[in-house]
PyMOL Python script that loads the backbone (N, CA, C, O; Angstrom):
from pymol import cmd

cmd.read_pdbstr("""\
ATOM      1  N   UNK A   1       0.817  -1.206   0.000  1.00  0.00           N
ATOM      2  CA  UNK A   1      -0.001   0.000   0.004  1.00  0.00           C
ATOM      3  C   UNK A   1       0.848   1.260  -0.002  1.00  0.00           C
ATOM      4  O   UNK A   1       0.518   2.195  -0.731  1.00  0.00           O
ATOM      5  N   UNK A   2       1.942   1.335   0.787  1.00  0.00           N
ATOM      6  CA  UNK A   2       2.757   2.553   0.765  1.00  0.00           C
ATOM      7  C   UNK A   2       3.325   2.847  -0.616  1.00  0.00           C
ATOM      8  O   UNK A   2       3.446   4.011  -0.997  1.00  0.00           O
ATOM      9  N   UNK A   3       3.680   1.797  -1.380  1.00  0.00           N
ATOM     10  CA  UNK A   3       4.215   2.035  -2.726  1.00  0.00           C
ATOM     11  C   UNK A   3       3.180   2.715  -3.616  1.00  0.00           C
ATOM     12  O   UNK A   3       3.515   3.607  -4.395  1.00  0.00           O
ATOM     13  N   UNK A   4       1.928   2.293  -3.499  1.00  0.00           N
ATOM     14  CA  UNK A   4       0.871   2.908  -4.297  1.00  0.00           C
ATOM     15  C   UNK A   4       0.654   4.350  -3.869  1.00  0.00           C
ATOM     16  O   UNK A   4       0.410   5.222  -4.703  1.00  0.00           O
ATOM     17  N   UNK A   5       0.745   4.599  -2.561  1.00  0.00           N
ATOM     18  CA  UNK A   5       0.577   5.968  -2.054  1.00  0.00           C
ATOM     19  C   UNK A   5       1.725   6.853  -2.533  1.00  0.00           C
ATOM     20  O   UNK A   5       1.511   7.997  -2.934  1.00  0.00           O
ATOM     21  N   UNK A   6       2.930   6.321  -2.488  1.00  0.00           N
ATOM     22  CA  UNK A   6       4.096   7.080  -2.952  1.00  0.00           C
ATOM     23  C   UNK A   6       3.971   7.389  -4.438  1.00  0.00           C
ATOM     24  O   UNK A   6       4.239   8.506  -4.880  1.00  0.00           O
ATOM     25  N   UNK A   7       3.562   6.389  -5.193  1.00  0.00           N
ATOM     26  CA  UNK A   7       3.375   6.579  -6.635  1.00  0.00           C
ATOM     27  C   UNK A   7       2.293   7.627  -6.912  1.00  0.00           C
ATOM     28  O   UNK A   7       2.484   8.519  -7.739  1.00  0.00           O
ATOM     29  N   UNK A   8       1.162   7.514  -6.218  1.00  0.00           N
ATOM     30  CA  UNK A   8       0.074   8.474  -6.402  1.00  0.00           C
ATOM     31  C   UNK A   8       0.538   9.882  -6.042  1.00  0.00           C
ATOM     32  O   UNK A   8       0.202  10.844  -6.733  1.00  0.00           O
ATOM     33  N   UNK A   9       1.309  10.006  -4.966  1.00  0.00           N
ATOM     34  CA  UNK A   9       1.822  11.304  -4.549  1.00  0.00           C
ATOM     35  C   UNK A   9       2.748  11.883  -5.616  1.00  0.00           C
ATOM     36  O   UNK A   9       2.700  13.081  -5.899  1.00  0.00           O
ATOM     37  N   UNK A  10       3.590  11.035  -6.207  1.00  0.00           N
ATOM     38  CA  UNK A  10       4.508  11.489  -7.263  1.00  0.00           C
ATOM     39  C   UNK A  10       3.721  11.928  -8.500  1.00  0.00           C
ATOM     40  O   UNK A  10       4.055  12.933  -9.128  1.00  0.00           O
ATOM     41  N   UNK A  11       2.686  11.182  -8.844  1.00  0.00           N
ATOM     42  CA  UNK A  11       1.867  11.539 -10.003  1.00  0.00           C
ATOM     43  C   UNK A  11       1.206  12.897  -9.767  1.00  0.00           C
ATOM     44  O   UNK A  11       1.182  13.744 -10.661  1.00  0.00           O
ATOM     45  N   UNK A  12       0.671  13.101  -8.564  1.00  0.00           N
ATOM     46  CA  UNK A  12       0.032  14.376  -8.232  1.00  0.00           C
ATOM     47  C   UNK A  12       1.049  15.513  -8.282  1.00  0.00           C
ATOM     48  O   UNK A  12       0.771  16.574  -8.839  1.00  0.00           O
ATOM     49  N   UNK A  13       2.225  15.291  -7.701  1.00  0.00           N
ATOM     50  CA  UNK A  13       3.270  16.327  -7.688  1.00  0.00           C
ATOM     51  C   UNK A  13       3.698  16.674  -9.110  1.00  0.00           C
ATOM     52  O   UNK A  13       3.851  17.849  -9.444  1.00  0.00           O
ATOM     53  N   UNK A  14       3.890  15.668  -9.940  1.00  0.00           N
ATOM     54  CA  UNK A  14       4.284  15.911 -11.345  1.00  0.00           C
ATOM     55  C   UNK A  14       3.191  16.661 -12.102  1.00  0.00           C
ATOM     56  O   UNK A  14       3.475  17.559 -12.894  1.00  0.00           O
ATOM     57  N   UNK A  15       1.952  16.284 -11.852  1.00  0.00           N
ATOM     58  CA  UNK A  15       0.831  16.958 -12.501  1.00  0.00           C
ATOM     59  C   UNK A  15       0.769  18.421 -12.087  1.00  0.00           C
ATOM     60  O   UNK A  15       0.560  19.296 -12.926  1.00  0.00           O
ATOM     61  N   UNK A  16       0.946  18.688 -10.810  1.00  0.00           N
ATOM     62  CA  UNK A  16       0.938  20.073 -10.323  1.00  0.00           C
ATOM     63  C   UNK A  16       2.073  20.874 -10.945  1.00  0.00           C
ATOM     64  O   UNK A  16       1.888  22.046 -11.274  1.00  0.00           O
ATOM     65  N   UNK A  17       3.245  20.266 -11.114  1.00  0.00           N
ATOM     66  CA  UNK A  17       4.373  20.940 -11.747  1.00  0.00           C
ATOM     67  C   UNK A  17       4.057  21.268 -13.202  1.00  0.00           C
ATOM     68  O   UNK A  17       4.368  22.358 -13.681  1.00  0.00           O
ATOM     69  N   UNK A  18       3.437  20.319 -13.902  1.00  0.00           N
ATOM     70  CA  UNK A  18       3.070  20.557 -15.296  1.00  0.00           C
ATOM     71  C   UNK A  18       2.016  21.659 -15.416  1.00  0.00           C
ATOM     72  O   UNK A  18       2.069  22.472 -16.339  1.00  0.00           O
ATOM     73  N   UNK A  19       1.066  21.686 -14.491  1.00  0.00           N
ATOM     74  CA  UNK A  19       0.033  22.726 -14.506  1.00  0.00           C
ATOM     75  C   UNK A  19       0.672  24.085 -14.239  1.00  0.00           C
ATOM     76  O   UNK A  19       0.335  25.066 -14.902  1.00  0.00           O
ATOM     77  N   UNK A  20       1.575  24.153 -13.292  1.00  0.00           N
ATOM     78  CA  UNK A  20       2.259  25.414 -12.998  1.00  0.00           C
ATOM     79  C   UNK A  20       3.048  25.900 -14.221  1.00  0.00           C
ATOM     80  O   UNK A  20       3.060  27.091 -14.530  1.00  0.00           O
ATOM     81  N   UNK A  21       3.698  24.974 -14.899  1.00  0.00           N
ATOM     82  CA  UNK A  21       4.431  25.314 -16.108  1.00  0.00           C
ATOM     83  C   UNK A  21       3.465  25.835 -17.183  1.00  0.00           C
ATOM     84  O   UNK A  21       3.789  26.771 -17.913  1.00  0.00           O
ATOM     85  N   UNK A  22       2.297  25.230 -17.269  1.00  0.00           N
ATOM     86  CA  UNK A  22       1.295  25.684 -18.239  1.00  0.00           C
ATOM     87  C   UNK A  22       0.847  27.110 -17.928  1.00  0.00           C
ATOM     88  O   UNK A  22       0.628  27.900 -18.846  1.00  0.00           O
ATOM     89  N   UNK A  23       0.709  27.449 -16.639  1.00  0.00           N
ATOM     90  CA  UNK A  23       0.353  28.816 -16.257  1.00  0.00           C
ATOM     91  C   UNK A  23       1.396  29.802 -16.758  1.00  0.00           C
ATOM     92  O   UNK A  23       1.044  30.864 -17.272  1.00  0.00           O
ATOM     93  N   UNK A  24       2.671  29.467 -16.618  1.00  0.00           N
ATOM     94  CA  UNK A  24       3.733  30.347 -17.108  1.00  0.00           C
ATOM     95  C   UNK A  24       3.671  30.478 -18.625  1.00  0.00           C
ATOM     96  O   UNK A  24       3.866  31.564 -19.171  1.00  0.00           O
ATOM     97  N   UNK A  25       3.399  29.363 -19.298  1.00  0.00           N
ATOM     98  CA  UNK A  25       3.273  29.409 -20.756  1.00  0.00           C
ATOM     99  C   UNK A  25       2.111  30.312 -21.174  1.00  0.00           C
ATOM    100  O   UNK A  25       2.231  31.091 -22.119  1.00  0.00           O
ATOM    101  N   UNK A  26       0.997  30.202 -20.469  1.00  0.00           N
ATOM    102  CA  UNK A  26      -0.176  31.033 -20.770  1.00  0.00           C
ATOM    103  C   UNK A  26       0.154  32.511 -20.577  1.00  0.00           C
ATOM    104  O   UNK A  26      -0.211  33.335 -21.416  1.00  0.00           O
ATOM    105  N   UNK A  27       0.834  32.857 -19.492  1.00  0.00           N
ATOM    106  CA  UNK A  27       1.208  34.254 -19.249  1.00  0.00           C
ATOM    107  C   UNK A  27       2.131  34.763 -20.345  1.00  0.00           C
ATOM    108  O   UNK A  27       2.009  35.904 -20.791  1.00  0.00           O
ATOM    109  N   UNK A  28       3.054  33.912 -20.777  1.00  0.00           N
ATOM    110  CA  UNK A  28       3.966  34.292 -21.852  1.00  0.00           C
ATOM    111  C   UNK A  28       3.190  34.559 -23.149  1.00  0.00           C
ATOM    112  O   UNK A  28       3.460  35.533 -23.853  1.00  0.00           O
ATOM    113  N   UNK A  29       2.240  33.699 -23.451  1.00  0.00           N
ATOM    114  CA  UNK A  29       1.421  33.863 -24.648  1.00  0.00           C
ATOM    115  C   UNK A  29       0.599  35.146 -24.549  1.00  0.00           C
ATOM    116  O   UNK A  29       0.489  35.889 -25.524  1.00  0.00           O
ATOM    117  N   UNK A  30       0.020  35.412 -23.372  1.00  0.00           N
ATOM    118  CA  UNK A  30      -0.758  36.636 -23.186  1.00  0.00           C
ATOM    119  C   UNK A  30       0.115  37.873 -23.399  1.00  0.00           C
ATOM    120  O   UNK A  30      -0.335  38.851 -23.995  1.00  0.00           O
ATOM    121  N   UNK A  31       1.354  37.836 -22.919  1.00  0.00           N
ATOM    122  CA  UNK A  31       2.268  38.967 -23.136  1.00  0.00           C
ATOM    123  C   UNK A  31       2.584  39.131 -24.619  1.00  0.00           C
ATOM    124  O   UNK A  31       2.634  40.250 -25.130  1.00  0.00           O
ATOM    125  N   UNK A  32       2.793  38.020 -25.300  1.00  0.00           N
ATOM    126  CA  UNK A  32       3.040  38.084 -26.747  1.00  0.00           C
ATOM    127  C   UNK A  32       1.849  38.700 -27.482  1.00  0.00           C
ATOM    128  O   UNK A  32       2.024  39.512 -28.391  1.00  0.00           O
ATOM    129  N   UNK A  33       0.650  38.311 -27.083  1.00  0.00           N
ATOM    130  CA  UNK A  33      -0.562  38.854 -27.713  1.00  0.00           C
ATOM    131  C   UNK A  33      -0.660  40.353 -27.467  1.00  0.00           C
ATOM    132  O   UNK A  33      -1.022  41.107 -28.370  1.00  0.00           O
ATOM    133  N   UNK A  34      -0.340  40.794 -26.248  1.00  0.00           N
ATOM    134  CA  UNK A  34      -0.379  42.236 -25.948  1.00  0.00           C
ATOM    135  C   UNK A  34       0.598  42.998 -26.843  1.00  0.00           C
ATOM    136  O   UNK A  34       0.279  44.073 -27.351  1.00  0.00           O
ATOM    137  N   UNK A  35       1.786  42.433 -27.028  1.00  0.00           N
ATOM    138  CA  UNK A  35       2.783  43.083 -27.889  1.00  0.00           C
ATOM    139  C   UNK A  35       2.286  43.148 -29.334  1.00  0.00           C
ATOM    140  O   UNK A  35       2.468  44.159 -30.012  1.00  0.00           O
ATOM    141  N   UNK A  36       1.664  42.077 -29.796  1.00  0.00           N
ATOM    142  CA  UNK A  36       1.134  42.061 -31.154  1.00  0.00           C
ATOM    143  C   UNK A  36       0.019  43.087 -31.288  1.00  0.00           C
ATOM    144  O   UNK A  36      -0.058  43.786 -32.299  1.00  0.00           O
ATOM    145  N   UNK A  37      -0.855  43.188 -30.274  1.00  0.00           N
ATOM    146  CA  UNK A  37      -1.934  44.186 -30.315  1.00  0.00           C
ATOM    147  C   UNK A  37      -1.358  45.595 -30.372  1.00  0.00           C
ATOM    148  O   UNK A  37      -1.863  46.447 -31.103  1.00  0.00           O
ATOM    149  N   UNK A  38      -0.306  45.841 -29.603  1.00  0.00           N
ATOM    150  CA  UNK A  38       0.329  47.166 -29.624  1.00  0.00           C
ATOM    151  C   UNK A  38       0.893  47.444 -31.012  1.00  0.00           C
ATOM    152  O   UNK A  38       0.712  48.534 -31.555  1.00  0.00           O
ATOM    153  N   UNK A  39       1.582  46.450 -31.588  1.00  0.00           N
ATOM    154  CA  UNK A  39       2.149  46.622 -32.928  1.00  0.00           C
ATOM    155  C   UNK A  39       1.052  46.868 -33.958  1.00  0.00           C
ATOM    156  O   UNK A  39       1.205  47.713 -34.840  1.00  0.00           O
ATOM    157  N   UNK A  40      -0.060  46.131 -33.848  1.00  0.00           N
ATOM    158  CA  UNK A  40      -1.154  46.314 -34.793  1.00  0.00           C
ATOM    159  C   UNK A  40      -1.806  47.680 -34.631  1.00  0.00           C
ATOM    160  O   UNK A  40      -2.190  48.304 -35.621  1.00  0.00           O
ATOM    161  N   UNK A  41      -1.934  48.147 -33.406  1.00  0.00           N
ATOM    162  CA  UNK A  41      -2.494  49.488 -33.182  1.00  0.00           C
ATOM    163  C   UNK A  41      -1.602  50.549 -33.788  1.00  0.00           C
ATOM    164  O   UNK A  41      -2.082  51.505 -34.397  1.00  0.00           O
ATOM    165  N   UNK A  42      -0.308  50.378 -33.619  1.00  0.00           N
ATOM    166  CA  UNK A  42       0.652  51.319 -34.198  1.00  0.00           C
ATOM    167  C   UNK A  42       0.576  51.288 -35.720  1.00  0.00           C
ATOM    168  O   UNK A  42       0.580  52.339 -36.361  1.00  0.00           O
ATOM    169  N   UNK A  43       0.509  50.122 -36.289  1.00  0.00           N
ATOM    170  CA  UNK A  43       0.387  49.986 -37.740  1.00  0.00           C
ATOM    171  C   UNK A  43      -0.920  50.603 -38.233  1.00  0.00           C
ATOM    172  O   UNK A  43      -0.938  51.288 -39.256  1.00  0.00           O
ATOM    173  N   UNK A  44      -2.005  50.364 -37.513  1.00  0.00           N
ATOM    174  CA  UNK A  44      -3.299  50.930 -37.880  1.00  0.00           C
ATOM    175  C   UNK A  44      -3.218  52.456 -37.911  1.00  0.00           C
ATOM    176  O   UNK A  44      -3.722  53.085 -38.841  1.00  0.00           O
ATOM    177  N   UNK A  45      -2.593  53.045 -36.910  1.00  0.00           N
ATOM    178  CA  UNK A  45      -2.449  54.504 -36.852  1.00  0.00           C
ATOM    179  C   UNK A  45      -1.638  55.009 -38.050  1.00  0.00           C
ATOM    180  O   UNK A  45      -2.011  55.996 -38.683  1.00  0.00           O
ATOM    181  N   UNK A  46      -0.543  54.337 -38.353  1.00  0.00           N
ATOM    182  CA  UNK A  46       0.297  54.757 -39.479  1.00  0.00           C
ATOM    183  C   UNK A  46      -0.456  54.644 -40.806  1.00  0.00           C
ATOM    184  O   UNK A  46      -0.344  55.515 -41.670  1.00  0.00           O
ATOM    185  N   UNK A  47      -1.222  53.564 -40.958  1.00  0.00           N
ATOM    186  CA  UNK A  47      -1.978  53.391 -42.198  1.00  0.00           C
ATOM    187  C   UNK A  47      -3.060  54.458 -42.339  1.00  0.00           C
ATOM    188  O   UNK A  47      -3.329  54.919 -43.448  1.00  0.00           O
ATOM    189  N   UNK A  48      -3.684  54.856 -41.229  1.00  0.00           N
ATOM    190  CA  UNK A  48      -4.664  55.946 -41.281  1.00  0.00           C
ATOM    191  C   UNK A  48      -3.985  57.253 -41.694  1.00  0.00           C
ATOM    192  O   UNK A  48      -4.542  58.024 -42.475  1.00  0.00           O
ATOM    193  N   UNK A  49      -2.788  57.499 -41.173  1.00  0.00           N
ATOM    194  CA  UNK A  49      -2.045  58.704 -41.545  1.00  0.00           C
ATOM    195  C   UNK A  49      -1.710  58.696 -43.024  1.00  0.00           C
ATOM    196  O   UNK A  49      -1.857  59.711 -43.704  1.00  0.00           O
ATOM    197  N   UNK A  50      -1.257  57.549 -43.525  1.00  0.00           N
ATOM    198  CA  UNK A  50      -0.913  57.431 -44.939  1.00  0.00           C
ATOM    199  C   UNK A  50      -2.155  57.617 -45.799  1.00  0.00           C
ATOM    200  O   UNK A  50      -2.112  58.322 -46.807  1.00  0.00           O
ATOM    201  N   UNK A  51      -3.258  56.990 -45.407  1.00  0.00           N
ATOM    202  CA  UNK A  51      -4.506  57.134 -46.160  1.00  0.00           C
ATOM    203  C   UNK A  51      -4.961  58.580 -46.197  1.00  0.00           C
ATOM    204  O   UNK A  51      -5.393  59.070 -47.240  1.00  0.00           O
ATOM    205  N   UNK A  52      -4.868  59.269 -45.063  1.00  0.00           N
ATOM    206  CA  UNK A  52      -5.234  60.685 -45.015  1.00  0.00           C
ATOM    207  C   UNK A  52      -4.379  61.513 -45.942  1.00  0.00           C
ATOM    208  O   UNK A  52      -4.883  62.381 -46.656  1.00  0.00           O
ATOM    209  N   UNK A  53      -3.087  61.250 -45.934  1.00  0.00           N
ATOM    210  CA  UNK A  53      -2.170  61.988 -46.814  1.00  0.00           C
ATOM    211  C   UNK A  53      -2.465  61.694 -48.283  1.00  0.00           C
ATOM    212  O   UNK A  53      -2.435  62.597 -49.119  1.00  0.00           O
ATOM    213  N   UNK A  54      -2.750  60.427 -48.596  1.00  0.00           N
ATOM    214  CA  UNK A  54      -3.085  60.067 -49.973  1.00  0.00           C
ATOM    215  C   UNK A  54      -4.369  60.755 -50.425  1.00  0.00           C
ATOM    216  O   UNK A  54      -4.481  61.154 -51.584  1.00  0.00           O
ATOM    217  N   UNK A  55      -5.331  60.898 -49.526  1.00  0.00           N
ATOM    218  CA  UNK A  55      -6.578  61.603 -49.870  1.00  0.00           C
ATOM    219  C   UNK A  55      -6.278  63.078 -50.162  1.00  0.00           C
ATOM    220  O   UNK A  55      -6.854  63.659 -51.082  1.00  0.00           O
ATOM    221  N   UNK A  56      -5.388  63.675 -49.385  1.00  0.00           N
ATOM    222  CA  UNK A  56      -4.997  65.066 -49.639  1.00  0.00           C
ATOM    223  C   UNK A  56      -4.326  65.187 -51.004  1.00  0.00           C
ATOM    224  O   UNK A  56      -4.617  66.109 -51.766  1.00  0.00           O
ATOM    225  N   UNK A  57      -3.433  64.257 -51.307  1.00  0.00           N
ATOM    226  CA  UNK A  57      -2.751  64.268 -52.600  1.00  0.00           C
ATOM    227  C   UNK A  57      -3.759  64.066 -53.726  1.00  0.00           C
ATOM    228  O   UNK A  57      -3.680  64.722 -54.765  1.00  0.00           O
ATOM    229  N   UNK A  58      -4.705  63.156 -53.516  1.00  0.00           N
ATOM    230  CA  UNK A  58      -5.719  62.899 -54.533  1.00  0.00           C
ATOM    231  C   UNK A  58      -6.573  64.144 -54.756  1.00  0.00           C
ATOM    232  O   UNK A  58      -6.912  64.462 -55.896  1.00  0.00           O
ATOM    233  N   UNK A  59      -6.922  64.850 -53.688  1.00  0.00           N
ATOM    234  CA  UNK A  59      -7.713  66.076 -53.821  1.00  0.00           C
ATOM    235  C   UNK A  59      -6.923  67.141 -54.587  1.00  0.00           C
ATOM    236  O   UNK A  59      -7.476  67.839 -55.437  1.00  0.00           O
ATOM    237  N   UNK A  60      -5.637  67.261 -54.283  1.00  0.00           N
ATOM    238  CA  UNK A  60      -4.794  68.224 -55.012  1.00  0.00           C
ATOM    239  C   UNK A  60      -4.689  67.838 -56.476  1.00  0.00           C
ATOM    240  O   UNK A  60      -4.741  68.699 -57.355  1.00  0.00           O
ATOM    241  N   UNK A  61      -4.543  66.564 -56.739  1.00  0.00           N
ATOM    242  CA  UNK A  61      -4.461  66.089 -58.108  1.00  0.00           C
ATOM    243  C   UNK A  61      -5.749  66.403 -58.866  1.00  0.00           C
ATOM    244  O   UNK A  61      -5.722  66.737 -60.050  1.00  0.00           O
ATOM    245  N   UNK A  62      -6.876  66.291 -58.166  1.00  0.00           N
ATOM    246  CA  UNK A  62      -8.162  66.606 -58.784  1.00  0.00           C
ATOM    247  C   UNK A  62      -8.275  68.070 -59.184  1.00  0.00           C
ATOM    248  O   UNK A  62      -9.030  68.403 -60.098  1.00  0.00           O
ATOM    249  N   UNK A  63      -7.534  68.952 -58.512  1.00  0.00           N
ATOM    250  CA  UNK A  63      -7.542  70.370 -58.880  1.00  0.00           C
ATOM    251  C   UNK A  63      -6.649  70.629 -60.084  1.00  0.00           C
ATOM    252  O   UNK A  63      -6.870  71.583 -60.830  1.00  0.00           O
ATOM    253  N   UNK A  64      -5.642  69.783 -60.276  1.00  0.00           N
ATOM    254  CA  UNK A  64      -4.708  69.967 -61.388  1.00  0.00           C
ATOM    255  C   UNK A  64      -5.264  69.367 -62.669  1.00  0.00           C
ATOM    256  O   UNK A  64      -5.216  69.996 -63.726  1.00  0.00           O
ATOM    257  N   UNK A  65      -5.784  68.167 -62.580  1.00  0.00           N
ATOM    258  CA  UNK A  65      -6.331  67.508 -63.762  1.00  0.00           C
ATOM    259  C   UNK A  65      -7.659  66.845 -63.391  1.00  0.00           C
ATOM    260  O   UNK A  65      -7.838  66.380 -62.265  1.00  0.00           O
ATOM    261  N   UNK A  66      -8.582  66.808 -64.347  1.00  0.00           N
ATOM    262  CA  UNK A  66      -9.909  66.226 -64.044  1.00  0.00           C
ATOM    263  C   UNK A  66      -9.801  64.725 -63.791  1.00  0.00           C
ATOM    264  O   UNK A  66      -9.126  63.996 -64.518  1.00  0.00           O
ATOM    265  N   UNK A  67     -10.478  64.295 -62.753  1.00  0.00           N
ATOM    266  CA  UNK A  67     -10.504  62.871 -62.425  1.00  0.00           C
ATOM    267  C   UNK A  67     -11.946  62.378 -62.468  1.00  0.00           C
ATOM    268  O   UNK A  67     -12.857  63.090 -62.047  1.00  0.00           O
ATOM    269  N   UNK A  68     -12.156  61.185 -62.967  1.00  0.00           N
ATOM    270  CA  UNK A  68     -13.527  60.627 -62.964  1.00  0.00           C
ATOM    271  C   UNK A  68     -14.005  60.449 -61.514  1.00  0.00           C
ATOM    272  O   UNK A  68     -13.200  60.276 -60.599  1.00  0.00           O
ATOM    273  N   UNK A  69     -15.322  60.495 -61.327  1.00  0.00           N
ATOM    274  CA  UNK A  69     -15.887  60.332 -59.987  1.00  0.00           C
ATOM    275  C   UNK A  69     -15.571  58.975 -59.381  1.00  0.00           C
ATOM    276  O   UNK A  69     -15.610  58.823 -58.160  1.00  0.00           O
ATOM    277  N   UNK A  70     -15.265  57.999 -60.199  1.00  0.00           N
ATOM    278  CA  UNK A  70     -14.997  56.654 -59.671  1.00  0.00           C
ATOM    279  C   UNK A  70     -13.753  56.617 -58.793  1.00  0.00           C
ATOM    280  O   UNK A  70     -13.573  55.673 -58.023  1.00  0.00           O
ATOM    281  N   UNK A  71     -12.892  57.627 -58.894  1.00  0.00           N
ATOM    282  CA  UNK A  71     -11.690  57.640 -58.080  1.00  0.00           C
ATOM    283  C   UNK A  71     -11.945  58.203 -56.680  1.00  0.00           C
ATOM    284  O   UNK A  71     -11.132  58.016 -55.775  1.00  0.00           O
ATOM    285  N   UNK A  72     -13.057  58.881 -56.508  1.00  0.00           N
ATOM    286  CA  UNK A  72     -13.322  59.425 -55.180  1.00  0.00           C
ATOM    287  C   UNK A  72     -13.831  58.299 -54.285  1.00  0.00           C
ATOM    288  O   UNK A  72     -14.688  57.508 -54.678  1.00  0.00           O
ATOM    289  N   UNK A  73     -13.297  58.249 -53.109  1.00  0.00           N
ATOM    290  CA  UNK A  73     -13.628  57.168 -52.184  1.00  0.00           C
ATOM    291  C   UNK A  73     -14.903  57.495 -51.428  1.00  0.00           C
ATOM    292  O   UNK A  73     -15.119  58.633 -51.010  1.00  0.00           O
ATOM    293  N   UNK A  74     -15.736  56.497 -51.260  1.00  0.00           N
ATOM    294  CA  UNK A  74     -16.977  56.691 -50.529  1.00  0.00           C
ATOM    295  C   UNK A  74     -16.900  56.060 -49.133  1.00  0.00           C
ATOM    296  O   UNK A  74     -17.862  56.149 -48.370  1.00  0.00           O
ATOM    297  N   UNK A  75     -15.797  55.439 -48.793  1.00  0.00           N
ATOM    298  CA  UNK A  75     -15.662  54.803 -47.492  1.00  0.00           C
ATOM    299  C   UNK A  75     -15.199  55.782 -46.440  1.00  0.00           C
ATOM    300  O   UNK A  75     -14.583  56.805 -46.739  1.00  0.00           O
ATOM    301  N   UNK A  76     -15.508  55.447 -45.205  1.00  0.00           N
ATOM    302  CA  UNK A  76     -15.078  56.255 -44.072  1.00  0.00           C
ATOM    303  C   UNK A  76     -13.547  56.149 -43.957  1.00  0.00           C
ATOM    304  O   UNK A  76     -13.024  55.042 -43.836  1.00  0.00           O
ATOM    305  N   UNK A  77     -12.825  57.269 -43.993  1.00  0.00           N
ATOM    306  CA  UNK A  77     -11.353  57.209 -43.929  1.00  0.00           C
ATOM    307  C   UNK A  77     -10.831  56.750 -42.576  1.00  0.00           C
ATOM    308  O   UNK A  77      -9.660  56.391 -42.447  1.00  0.00           O
ATOM    309  N   UNK A  78     -11.692  56.763 -41.573  1.00  0.00           N
ATOM    310  CA  UNK A  78     -11.258  56.354 -40.228  1.00  0.00           C
ATOM    311  C   UNK A  78     -11.755  54.961 -39.867  1.00  0.00           C
ATOM    312  O   UNK A  78     -11.663  54.539 -38.714  1.00  0.00           O
ATOM    313  N   UNK A  79     -12.276  54.260 -40.848  1.00  0.00           N
ATOM    314  CA  UNK A  79     -12.795  52.922 -40.605  1.00  0.00           C
ATOM    315  C   UNK A  79     -11.645  51.990 -40.232  1.00  0.00           C
ATOM    316  O   UNK A  79     -10.616  51.955 -40.907  1.00  0.00           O
ATOM    317  N   UNK A  80     -11.831  51.249 -39.168  1.00  0.00           N
ATOM    318  CA  UNK A  80     -10.838  50.250 -38.785  1.00  0.00           C
ATOM    319  C   UNK A  80     -11.557  49.109 -38.087  1.00  0.00           C
ATOM    320  O   UNK A  80     -12.741  49.190 -37.757  1.00  0.00           O
ATOM    321  N   UNK A  81     -10.808  48.060 -37.877  1.00  0.00           N
ATOM    322  CA  UNK A  81     -11.352  46.889 -37.195  1.00  0.00           C
ATOM    323  C   UNK A  81     -10.841  46.908 -35.769  1.00  0.00           C
ATOM    324  O   UNK A  81      -9.632  47.016 -35.561  1.00  0.00           O
ATOM    325  N   UNK A  82     -11.720  46.807 -34.771  1.00  0.00           N
ATOM    326  CA  UNK A  82     -11.249  46.801 -33.386  1.00  0.00           C
ATOM    327  C   UNK A  82     -10.377  45.591 -33.093  1.00  0.00           C
ATOM    328  O   UNK A  82     -10.612  44.496 -33.603  1.00  0.00           O
ATOM    329  N   UNK A  83      -9.379  45.808 -32.272  1.00  0.00           N
ATOM    330  CA  UNK A  83      -8.486  44.705 -31.896  1.00  0.00           C
ATOM    331  C   UNK A  83      -9.041  43.949 -30.719  1.00  0.00           C
ATOM    332  O   UNK A  83      -8.427  42.986 -30.260  1.00  0.00           O
TER     333      UNK A  83
END
""", "prot")
cmd.dss("prot")
cmd.show_as("cartoon", "prot")
cmd.util.cbc("prot")
cmd.orient("prot")
């Protein structure tokens, strides 16, 4: 009986160690996701700035030479997907 108890205790201890390791892995993954979200937010901001500048250039171009209406954008320039 003591051998079975010792074995069961070892199995429980090993399982607890693996679970604790999984918690650290989860925290690491959560930190990675936060970094990716920050990078995506930064990229989103830069793309909005570029789009705004391109719209300004397009408007200036429209004053220099006639452009068909199909080139004017009908979408919201600040449209983005929430992270």
